[in-house]
N, CA and C of each residue as an Amber inpcrd file, in Angstrom:
protein
   582
  -3.2610000-134.1070000 157.8680000  -3.1690000-132.8490000 156.9520000
  -1.8650000-132.3100000 157.1260000  -1.4390000-132.0950000 155.8790000
  -0.1910000-131.4770000 155.4650000  -0.6800000-130.0060000 155.3770000
   0.0760000-128.8600000 155.9540000  -0.2250000-127.7250000 155.8160000
   1.3090000-126.9710000 154.9940000   1.1860000-126.4030000 153.6530000
   2.4140000-125.6710000 153.4900000   2.1190000-124.4240000 153.4090000
   3.3380000-123.8230000 153.9830000   3.2880000-122.1310000 154.2110000
   4.6380000-121.8330000 153.3990000   4.4300000-120.9710000 152.8430000
   5.3220000-119.9530000 151.7310000   6.3380000-119.5940000 152.7200000
   7.6480000-120.1050000 152.4380000   8.7590000-119.0720000 153.3610000
   8.9800000-117.7000000 152.9080000   9.2310000-116.9100000 153.7030000
   9.5290000-115.4510000 153.3680000  10.5420000-115.2530000 154.2990000
  11.3880000-114.1450000 153.5230000  13.0010000-113.7650000 154.2870000
  11.9370000-112.4780000 154.9890000  13.1240000-112.4930000 156.3650000
  12.8280000-111.1170000 157.1380000  13.5140000-109.9440000 156.4570000
  14.4750000-110.3150000 155.5730000  15.6910000-109.4180000 155.1360000
  14.6780000-108.4910000 154.1620000  14.8230000-107.2180000 154.2250000
  14.3340000-106.0470000 152.9870000  15.1220000-106.5780000 151.9340000
  14.6950000-106.3820000 150.8770000  15.1340000-106.7310000 149.6540000
  15.1000000-105.0310000 149.2050000  16.3240000-104.3670000 148.3220000
  16.4260000-103.1340000 147.5640000  17.3060000-103.1310000 146.4340000
  16.4370000-102.5600000 145.3580000  17.0300000-102.4210000 144.1040000
  18.0000000-101.1560000 144.0260000  18.0610000-100.4090000 144.9880000
  18.8420000 -99.4590000 145.0420000  20.0700000 -99.5160000 145.4350000
  21.1650000 -98.9300000 144.6200000  22.5910000 -99.3110000 144.9030000
  22.8140000 -98.2690000 146.1680000  24.0060000 -98.5070000 147.1190000
  24.2030000 -97.8540000 148.2060000  25.3840000 -96.5910000 147.4300000
  24.5570000 -95.4190000 147.4770000  25.5100000 -94.1370000 147.3850000
  26.6450000 -94.1260000 147.7100000  27.4200000 -93.9410000 146.9550000
  28.9650000 -93.5060000 147.3910000  29.2110000 -92.0580000 147.9510000
  29.8530000 -91.9270000 148.7880000  30.3260000 -90.5340000 149.2380000
  30.7750000 -90.0380000 148.2730000  30.6490000 -88.8400000 148.3520000
  31.5190000 -87.9170000 147.1990000  32.3440000 -86.6910000 147.7280000
  32.4530000 -86.8220000 148.8690000  33.1020000 -85.5830000 149.8300000
  33.7640000 -86.9490000 150.9180000  34.8560000 -85.9120000 151.6090000
  35.5040000 -86.6970000 152.7830000  35.8940000 -85.3510000 153.5900000
  35.8020000 -85.3140000 154.4400000  35.8470000 -84.1390000 155.8090000
  37.4290000 -84.6000000 156.2800000  38.1660000 -83.3890000 156.0810000
  39.4260000 -83.8150000 156.8810000  39.8680000 -82.5230000 157.4700000
  40.1160000 -82.4200000 158.7230000  40.4590000 -81.7910000 159.3840000
  39.3040000 -80.4600000 159.6400000  38.4390000 -80.6090000 159.7470000
  36.9270000 -79.7070000 159.5570000  36.6580000 -79.4640000 158.4110000
  36.9820000 -79.3600000 157.0610000  36.8530000 -78.9130000 156.0090000
  36.5310000 -80.0670000 154.9770000  35.3000000 -79.9770000 153.9930000
  34.9670000 -80.8610000 153.4370000  35.6690000 -80.8450000 151.7370000
  36.1110000 -81.9840000 151.4480000  36.9160000 -82.4040000 150.2160000
  36.5330000 -83.1180000 149.0840000  36.0950000 -82.4030000 147.8180000
  35.3510000 -83.5370000 146.6960000  36.2880000 -84.9540000 146.2480000
  35.6990000 -86.0180000 146.3240000  36.7000000 -86.9260000 146.0750000
  36.1290000 -87.5990000 144.5670000  36.8720000 -88.4060000 143.7470000
  36.5160000 -88.8830000 142.9060000  36.9140000 -90.5990000 142.9870000
  36.1760000 -91.3310000 142.4080000  36.4800000 -93.2380000 141.9520000
  36.9420000 -93.1220000 140.8610000  38.8880000 -93.4310000 141.1690000
  39.5800000 -94.0430000 139.9940000  39.6350000 -95.5290000 139.9070000
  39.1030000 -96.4500000 139.2180000  39.8910000 -97.6970000 139.4190000
  39.4320000 -98.2260000 140.7360000  40.1230000 -98.6190000 141.5400000
  39.7760000 -99.1780000 142.5830000  40.2960000 -98.5480000 143.7910000
  40.2100000 -97.1390000 143.5110000  40.7790000 -96.0920000 144.5910000
  39.6380000 -94.9700000 144.6560000  39.7800000 -94.3110000 145.9500000
  38.9380000 -92.9910000 146.0100000  40.0820000 -91.5930000 146.0580000
  40.0370000 -90.4510000 145.3230000  41.2840000 -89.4950000 145.5510000
  40.4160000 -88.4270000 145.9700000  40.7480000 -87.7710000 146.3760000
  40.4840000 -86.1090000 146.8700000  40.9780000 -85.3620000 145.4200000
  40.2110000 -84.4640000 145.0670000  40.2500000 -83.9340000 143.8460000
  40.7820000 -82.4460000 143.6930000  40.8910000 -82.2420000 144.7190000
  41.5980000 -80.5760000 145.1110000  42.6780000 -80.9110000 146.0680000
  43.6480000 -79.6360000 146.2030000  44.8290000 -79.5180000 147.1110000
  44.4210000 -79.5200000 148.5660000  44.8530000 -80.0300000 149.3790000
  44.4940000 -79.8980000 150.9170000  45.1830000 -78.4280000 150.8550000
  43.7890000 -77.7220000 151.9100000  44.3460000 -76.6690000 152.6330000
  44.0250000 -76.2250000 154.1220000  44.3120000 -77.5210000 154.6980000
  43.8230000 -77.2430000 156.2540000  44.9680000 -76.3990000 157.0100000
  44.8160000 -76.7460000 158.4730000  45.6590000 -76.0220000 159.1030000
  47.2400000 -75.9860000 158.7760000  48.4760000 -75.0710000 158.9160000
  49.4810000 -75.3640000 158.9480000  49.6270000 -74.8020000 157.2960000
  50.8340000 -74.9950000 156.8990000  51.5190000 -74.8180000 155.8080000
  51.3970000 -73.2070000 155.1800000  51.7650000 -73.2120000 153.8290000
  51.9310000 -71.6150000 153.5560000  50.9580000 -71.6260000 152.1580000
  50.3290000 -70.4040000 151.9900000  49.6940000 -70.3220000 150.6510000
  50.3280000 -69.7810000 149.6660000  49.4870000 -69.8790000 148.4510000
  50.1120000 -69.4720000 147.4520000  50.3190000 -68.0660000 147.4280000
  51.2150000 -67.2060000 147.3000000  51.5070000 -65.6660000 147.3200000
  50.6770000 -65.1710000 148.5280000  50.0240000 -64.5790000 148.2740000
  49.1730000 -63.6400000 149.3510000  48.0380000 -64.5020000 150.0080000
  47.5180000 -65.5640000 149.5100000  46.5960000 -66.5160000 149.9710000
  45.1430000 -66.2740000 149.2800000  44.7900000 -65.0770000 148.7030000
  43.8310000 -64.8350000 148.1060000  43.9210000 -65.2360000 146.5850000
  45.1720000 -65.1730000 146.1760000  45.2710000 -65.5040000 144.8090000
  45.3270000 -67.5690000 144.5740000  44.5040000 -67.7460000 143.5180000
  44.6770000 -68.9440000 142.9050000  44.4680000 -69.8980000 144.3720000
  43.4670000 -69.8400000 145.0680000  43.1510000 -70.8220000 146.0560000
  42.9110000 -72.1680000 145.9270000  42.6500000 -72.2470000 144.8710000
  42.6500000 -74.0220000 144.1340000  43.5860000 -74.5880000 144.2200000
  44.8340000 -73.8660000 144.7250000  46.2640000 -74.4060000 144.6270000
  46.4170000 -74.9330000 146.0810000  45.5140000 -74.6590000 146.9630000
  45.5720000 -75.0650000 148.2940000  46.8960000 -74.3580000 149.2850000
  47.4140000 -75.6830000 149.8800000  48.6140000 -74.9650000 150.6420000
  49.6250000 -75.9380000 150.5360000  51.1350000 -75.2050000 150.8640000
  52.4350000 -76.1390000 150.7900000  52.6030000 -76.3120000 151.9150000
  53.0440000 -77.4570000 152.3300000  53.6220000 -78.0750000 153.3760000
  54.6730000 -78.9780000 153.2740000  55.5460000 -78.8420000 154.4520000
  56.6680000 -79.5340000 155.0170000  56.2460000 -81.2920000 155.0110000
  57.2460000 -81.8230000 154.6210000  56.8830000 -83.6300000 155.0600000
  56.3020000 -83.8810000 156.4340000  57.0460000 -82.9850000 157.3480000
  56.6160000 -83.0300000 158.8220000  55.2660000 -83.0110000 158.9120000
  54.8410000 -81.4300000 158.4610000  53.5500000 -81.1310000 158.4730000
  52.4180000 -81.9400000 157.8750000  52.8710000 -82.5520000 156.7600000
  52.1730000 -83.7180000 156.1580000  51.8030000 -84.8620000 156.7890000
  53.1040000 -85.1290000 157.4450000  52.7260000 -86.5590000 158.1730000
  52.1200000 -86.5810000 159.3220000  51.8040000 -85.3750000 159.8290000
  50.9400000 -85.1990000 161.4760000  49.6840000 -85.0030000 161.0510000
  48.9450000 -84.7020000 159.6140000  47.6330000 -84.5870000 159.6050000
  47.0350000 -85.8540000 159.8190000  46.0260000 -85.6150000 160.7830000
  44.9320000 -86.5580000 161.2510000  44.3520000 -86.7620000 160.0290000
  43.6350000 -87.9330000 159.7050000  43.2690000 -88.6810000 158.6700000
  41.8290000 -89.4470000 158.7650000  40.7390000 -89.1280000 158.1370000
  39.8320000 -89.7270000 158.6100000  40.0410000 -91.4210000 158.3630000
  39.4270000 -92.4070000 159.2540000  39.8290000 -93.8240000 158.8950000
  39.7590000 -94.5380000 157.4960000  40.7000000 -95.1820000 156.9320000
  40.8600000 -95.4610000 155.8520000  41.5270000 -94.6460000 154.7860000
  41.5800000 -93.2850000 155.2660000  42.2700000 -92.4700000 154.2840000
  43.5580000 -92.4530000 154.5030000  44.9340000 -92.0610000 153.5580000
  46.3150000 -92.3000000 153.6660000  46.8500000 -91.0950000 152.7340000
  48.2790000 -90.4070000 153.1780000  49.1420000 -89.6940000 152.4410000
  49.4090000 -90.6490000 151.2120000  49.1780000 -90.7200000 150.0020000
  49.6480000 -91.9060000 149.0360000  50.8730000 -91.8570000 148.7980000
  51.3070000 -93.6280000 148.8670000  52.4880000 -94.0450000 148.5140000
  52.7610000 -93.9850000 147.0540000  54.0630000 -94.4270000 146.7160000
  54.1870000 -94.4860000 145.2160000  53.5500000 -95.4590000 144.4200000
  53.2020000 -96.5520000 145.0300000  52.4090000 -97.7110000 144.4230000
  51.1310000 -97.2760000 143.9790000  50.4960000 -96.1370000 144.9230000
  49.1280000 -95.6250000 144.7730000  49.1120000 -94.4430000 143.4900000
  50.2380000 -94.0250000 143.3390000  50.2500000 -92.7930000 142.3290000
  50.5170000 -93.6920000 140.8730000  51.2590000 -94.6700000 140.9790000
  51.2920000 -95.9250000 139.9060000  50.4240000 -96.3660000 139.1640000
  49.0770000 -97.0320000 140.5320000  48.4010000 -97.4550000 140.3960000
  47.4180000 -96.4030000 139.4710000  47.1210000 -95.2620000 140.0460000
  46.2580000 -94.3780000 139.3880000  46.5980000 -93.9900000 138.2170000
  47.9250000 -93.6670000 137.6080000  48.2200000 -93.3590000 136.1300000
  48.2170000 -94.8620000 135.5440000  48.3050000 -95.7720000 135.6150000
  48.2360000 -96.9850000 134.7850000  46.8370000 -97.2740000 134.5860000
  45.9540000 -96.7160000 135.5420000  44.4840000 -96.7100000 135.3420000
  43.7550000 -95.7310000 133.9350000  45.0150000 -94.9130000 133.7930000
  44.4890000 -94.2030000 132.6690000  45.1770000 -94.0660000 131.4410000
  46.0510000 -95.4950000 131.3540000  46.9720000 -96.1220000 130.6190000
  48.5330000 -95.3710000 130.3780000  48.8320000 -94.7640000 131.3970000
  50.2280000 -94.4850000 131.2370000  51.1950000 -95.5750000 131.4620000
  52.2650000 -95.5300000 130.9950000  53.4070000 -96.6640000 131.0990000
  54.3420000 -96.0730000 131.8750000  55.0260000 -96.9130000 132.5970000
  56.3470000 -96.3910000 133.2890000  57.3770000 -97.3820000 132.9870000
  58.5060000 -96.6890000 132.9480000  60.0600000 -97.2130000 132.6620000
  60.7130000 -96.8340000 133.8260000  61.0660000 -97.7900000 134.5660000
  61.9350000 -97.1830000 136.1270000  61.3190000 -96.0140000 136.8120000
  59.9070000 -95.9920000 136.8420000  59.4060000 -95.1650000 137.6670000
  59.4890000 -93.7430000 136.8790000  59.3520000 -93.8070000 135.6630000
  59.3780000 -92.6770000 134.8010000  58.4630000 -93.0500000 133.7940000
  57.2650000 -92.0390000 133.1200000  56.5950000 -91.7020000 132.3580000
  56.8460000 -90.6940000 131.4910000  57.3630000 -90.7130000 129.9920000
  57.5660000 -89.4150000 129.6570000  56.8110000 -89.1590000 128.4100000
  56.5240000 -88.1660000 128.0100000  55.8370000 -87.6630000 126.5870000
  54.9220000 -88.3400000 126.1530000  53.7060000 -88.7590000 127.0240000
  52.7990000 -89.8660000 127.2480000  51.5200000 -89.1410000 126.8690000
  50.7010000 -88.9970000 126.2400000  49.4940000 -88.2090000 126.2700000
  48.7240000 -88.7140000 127.0630000  48.8510000 -90.0220000 127.7990000
  47.8690000 -90.5320000 128.5430000  47.7870000 -89.6210000 129.9390000
  49.0320000 -88.7620000 130.1460000  49.0580000 -88.1140000 131.7730000
  48.2450000 -87.1020000 131.4920000  47.6780000 -86.1110000 130.4270000
  46.8730000 -85.5830000 130.3950000  45.6260000 -85.5410000 131.1800000
  45.2590000 -86.9420000 131.0350000  44.0800000 -87.5220000 131.7060000
  44.0360000 -87.0930000 133.4830000  45.1840000 -87.1360000 133.8380000
  45.4290000 -86.3180000 135.2890000  45.4140000 -85.0620000 135.5700000
  45.9490000 -84.3320000 134.6370000  46.1460000 -83.2050000 134.6320000
  44.6780000 -82.0300000 134.4370000  44.7950000 -81.0430000 135.4340000
  43.9620000 -79.9570000 135.2110000  43.5500000 -79.6140000 133.8440000
  42.6150000 -78.7730000 133.5600000  42.4940000 -78.3770000 132.0030000
  42.8250000 -76.8160000 132.2650000  43.1680000 -76.5150000 133.3890000
  43.4990000 -74.5310000 133.4220000  44.7600000 -74.6100000 134.1460000
  45.4570000 -73.1290000 133.8620000  46.5160000 -72.8330000 134.7040000
  47.8930000 -73.3250000 134.2050000  47.7280000 -74.4910000 133.3670000
  49.3610000 -74.8020000 132.8750000  49.5850000 -73.6620000 131.5400000
  51.1130000 -73.5990000 131.5640000  51.7230000 -72.6610000 130.7230000
  51.3780000 -72.7830000 129.2040000  51.7290000 -74.0900000 128.8270000
  51.8610000 -74.7320000 127.3180000  50.9060000 -75.9870000 127.2790000
  50.7430000 -76.9180000 128.1370000  50.0870000 -78.0590000 127.5700000
  49.0930000 -78.1460000 128.5550000  47.3840000 -77.8610000 128.3490000
  46.5900000 -78.0340000 129.1440000  46.2470000 -79.5440000 129.4040000
  45.6450000 -80.1060000 130.5740000  45.3680000 -81.4360000 130.4690000
  44.0540000 -81.3850000 129.9850000  43.4430000 -82.8220000 129.9550000
  41.8240000 -83.1910000 129.6560000  41.1000000 -83.4550000 130.8610000
  41.6400000 -83.5450000 132.3250000  41.2720000 -84.0130000 133.5120000
  40.0240000 -85.3220000 133.0790000  40.2890000 -86.0870000 132.0500000
  39.2710000 -87.1570000 131.7750000  39.0670000 -88.1920000 133.1290000
  40.1460000 -88.2430000 134.2230000  40.5160000 -89.1210000 135.1830000
  39.2280000 -88.4120000 136.3720000  39.1440000 -86.8290000 136.5740000
  38.9050000 -86.2210000 137.5420000  39.8340000 -86.2300000 138.5480000
  40.8070000 -86.5880000 138.6150000  41.9800000 -86.3130000 139.5160000
  42.5670000 -84.5350000 139.7550000  42.5240000 -83.9630000 138.3420000
  42.9090000 -82.2840000 138.3910000  44.0550000 -82.4050000 139.1680000
  45.0770000 -82.8180000 138.3830000  46.2660000 -81.9230000 139.1320000
  46.6440000 -80.7260000 138.7810000  46.5700000 -79.5750000 139.4960000
  46.8580000 -78.4770000 138.9720000  48.5650000 -77.8550000 139.0480000
  48.9820000 -77.0140000 138.5030000  50.4990000 -76.8060000 138.1730000
  50.7300000 -75.8450000 139.2320000  50.2750000 -76.1570000 140.5290000
  50.8720000 -75.1600000 141.7840000  52.1610000 -74.8060000 141.9420000
  53.1430000 -75.8520000 141.8270000  54.5190000 -75.8040000 141.8410000
  54.7650000 -76.0940000 143.3200000  55.6070000 -75.2690000 143.9890000
  56.3050000 -75.6830000 145.0780000  57.0840000 -74.5450000 145.6300000
  57.2050000 -74.7170000 146.9350000  58.3740000 -73.6550000 147.9030000
  59.5160000 -74.2440000 148.5150000  60.4950000 -73.3390000 148.0810000
  61.5500000 -73.6300000 148.6810000  62.2980000 -73.1180000 149.3240000
  62.6670000 -73.3030000 150.5000000  63.3990000 -72.2550000 151.7480000
  62.3880000 -70.9190000 151.8170000  61.2660000 -71.2480000 151.7990000
  60.5560000 -70.1690000 152.1200000  59.9510000 -69.0930000 150.9320000
  60.5330000 -69.7350000 149.7350000  60.4000000 -69.0500000 148.3570000
  58.6710000 -68.7900000 148.0740000  58.5240000 -67.9080000 147.3330000
  57.0190000 -67.9080000 146.8530000  57.0770000 -68.8660000 145.7440000
  56.0100000 -69.7310000 146.1070000  55.4140000 -70.8330000 144.8530000
  55.5830000 -70.3900000 143.4850000  56.2590000 -71.2010000 142.4520000
  56.4180000 -70.3990000 141.0390000  55.3660000 -71.6510000 140.4860000
  54.2870000 -71.0770000 139.8210000  53.3830000 -72.0260000 139.0430000
  53.3100000 -72.0600000 137.9240000  52.8050000 -73.0650000 137.3650000
  52.2870000 -73.2040000 135.9160000  52.8570000 -74.4650000 134.8950000
  53.7990000 -75.1890000 135.5620000  54.2970000 -76.2530000 134.7940000
  54.7800000 -77.4120000 135.3510000  54.3030000 -77.2310000 136.7400000
  54.4340000 -78.4040000 137.3900000  53.6770000 -78.6230000 138.7280000
  53.3390000 -80.3820000 138.6400000  52.4000000 -79.9700000 140.0370000
  53.1500000 -81.3670000 140.6940000  53.3410000 -80.9020000 142.2930000
  53.8220000 -82.1980000 142.8910000  53.3060000 -82.1450000 144.1750000
  53.2560000 -83.5740000 144.5880000  52.8330000 -83.8560000 145.9250000
  53.4940000 -84.7200000 147.0220000  53.4840000 -84.5470000 148.0990000
  54.3470000 -85.7000000 149.0680000  53.5220000 -86.5090000 148.9090000
  54.5190000 -87.4600000 149.0410000  54.0410000 -89.1260000 149.2370000
  54.1910000 -89.7240000 150.7410000  53.8290000 -90.9830000 151.0220000
  54.0170000 -91.2290000 152.3590000  55.1890000 -91.5860000 152.8860000
  56.0820000 -91.5450000 151.9300000  57.8730000 -91.8600000 152.6060000
  58.4200000 -90.5150000 152.6390000  58.1370000 -89.5850000 151.9780000
  58.8700000 -88.5100000 152.2210000  59.6890000 -87.9660000 150.9240000
  59.1330000 -88.6950000 149.9900000  59.5180000 -88.5040000 148.6590000
  58.2920000 -87.7010000 147.7610000  58.3320000 -87.5070000 146.5820000
  57.3600000 -86.7110000 145.7790000  57.3260000 -87.1600000 144.5670000
  55.9110000 -87.1570000 143.8290000  55.2810000 -87.3320000 142.5330000
  55.1920000 -86.2790000 141.9270000  55.8570000 -86.1270000 140.4980000
  55.4420000 -84.8980000 139.9460000  54.8480000 -85.2350000 138.3640000
  54.0110000 -84.1440000 138.2690000  53.3410000 -84.2270000 136.7730000
  54.0170000 -82.8060000 136.3760000  54.4850000 -82.7420000 135.1880000
  54.9920000 -81.7210000 134.3670000  55.0830000 -81.7860000 133.2770000
  55.0470000 -80.4500000 132.2680000  54.9150000 -80.0970000 131.3330000
  56.3720000 -80.8240000 130.6670000  56.3970000 -81.3830000 129.8170000
  57.8680000 -81.6890000 129.0310000  58.2860000 -80.5990000 128.2790000
  59.6310000 -80.5140000 128.0900000  60.6980000 -79.4770000 127.8610000
  60.0580000 -79.4230000 126.4540000  59.7140000 -79.9930000 125.6780000
  59.3150000 -80.3090000 124.3660000  57.9010000 -79.2610000 124.1360000
  57.2730000 -78.9370000 125.1320000  55.8630000 -78.4180000 125.2450000
  54.9570000 -79.0790000 124.3340000  55.3050000 -80.5530000 124.4090000
  54.0040000 -81.2350000 123.8890000  53.8100000 -82.4550000 124.2960000
  53.8550000 -82.6430000 125.6270000  53.3370000 -83.7650000 126.4300000
  53.7810000 -83.5210000 127.8530000  52.9140000 -84.1030000 128.7480000
  53.3000000 -83.8030000 130.1550000  54.2730000 -85.1490000 130.3700000
  54.9230000 -85.1970000 131.7080000  56.1660000 -86.4350000 132.5420000
  55.4410000 -86.4020000 133.6600000  55.7370000 -87.5880000 133.9510000
  55.2600000 -88.2670000 135.2750000  56.4550000 -89.1240000 136.2460000
  57.2230000 -88.3010000 136.9980000  58.1730000 -88.9110000 138.1140000
  58.2520000 -89.0690000 139.3680000  59.3650000 -89.9170000 139.8680000
  59.2610000 -89.3900000 141.2820000  60.2970000 -89.2060000 141.6720000
  60.5590000 -88.4140000 142.8890000  61.8350000 -87.6920000 142.9290000
  61.9370000 -87.9040000 144.7050000  63.1620000 -87.8950000 144.9890000
  63.5860000 -88.0310000 146.3570000  63.6710000 -86.9120000 147.1420000
  63.1380000 -86.2460000 147.8410000  62.9590000 -84.8630000 148.4110000
  63.2990000 -84.8540000 149.8970000  64.0490000 -85.3090000 150.2920000
  64.6480000 -85.2460000 151.6410000  64.9770000 -84.2470000 151.8610000
  65.1830000 -83.0580000 151.3390000  65.4580000 -81.5830000 151.7610000
  64.4520000 -81.0100000 152.5640000  64.8440000 -80.4910000 153.9390000
  63.6750000 -80.0510000 154.6490000  62.9000000 -78.7560000 154.5760000
  63.6530000 -78.0530000 153.6310000  63.2560000 -76.7160000 152.9920000
  62.0890000 -76.8040000 151.8050000  61.4710000 -78.0250000 151.6180000
  60.9380000 -77.9020000 150.4540000  59.4170000 -78.2560000 150.9990000
  58.2200000 -77.6570000 150.2840000  57.0490000 -77.7630000 150.6760000
  56.1060000 -78.1470000 149.4190000  55.0680000 -78.8800000 149.5560000
  54.7190000 -79.2350000 148.2880000  53.1760000 -79.3350000 148.9530000
  52.0840000 -79.8330000 148.0040000  50.9930000 -79.7480000 148.0540000
  50.8110000 -81.1110000 148.6780000  49.3800000 -81.3230000 148.7650000
  48.8830000 -82.7260000 149.3010000  47.5060000 -83.4140000 148.5510000
  47.5770000 -84.4990000 148.4550000  46.1620000 -85.2010000 148.0070000
  46.2470000 -86.1340000 148.9330000  45.2560000 -86.9570000 149.0490000
  44.7080000 -88.0720000 149.8800000  44.0650000 -89.1680000 149.0910000
  44.1010000 -90.5100000 149.7230000  43.5500000 -91.8280000 148.8240000
  43.3370000 -92.4840000 149.8370000  42.1420000 -93.5230000 149.6110000
  41.6980000 -94.8490000 150.0910000  41.3900000 -95.7920000 149.1060000
  41.2620000 -96.9270000 149.6010000  40.9830000 -98.2050000 148.9040000
  39.5440000 -98.1410000 148.8230000  38.6670000 -98.5090000 147.6740000
  37.3800000 -98.7130000 147.8200000  37.0450000 -99.8500000 148.7580000
C-alpha cells in the first residue's frame, strides 16, 4: 500500500508587508524620515549636542542647529546612516527630475520639490519629495544665521550643497560648494540606502 501525505511548509506565510521605519534615533533624539527613490532621508535639520542655535534658540526651532564640519564628522550615527556625499544629493535631486550640468542645477522648477513650503523670502517650495529643505541660512565666524533664501548642508567630504532662491526670484538653484573655511557652520541631514 502506498500512502500519500500532503507536504506542508513550516514557514508561516504572511500577506502583510513589513512596515518601514518612519523615524531614526540619533544621539537620543527621534527624527522623522522619508523614503525617496532608493534612499531614506531625515526630513528635519539635526539639532543634537554641540552646534549653535538659530538666534536665541527659541526662534524657528525647525531650523535645528549649525555645526562646524569637525562637529558634524564626529556625530555617532546609527548603523547604515551617514552624512550624505555629493552623489547622495545628486541622486536625491535627480529622483525629482532635477538635471545637473557641471554639478549645478539652475532655474529649474523641479528643485521646488525639495524645498519647504514655508520661510522662503520669495519662492515657496512644494516639498513634493518630503525632503523639506528650510532656508535656515548658515553662520560664519560666529555670526547670527541669516535665513530666508538659502538652505545649505554639510557633505561627508567637508564641502556643502546649497538649495537657494535664484536672483530672478522665479526658481530655485542647487549647487555644490567648497567650504573648507573653518569658520563656517551649516545644518545637517542624514541618509541611508534602503
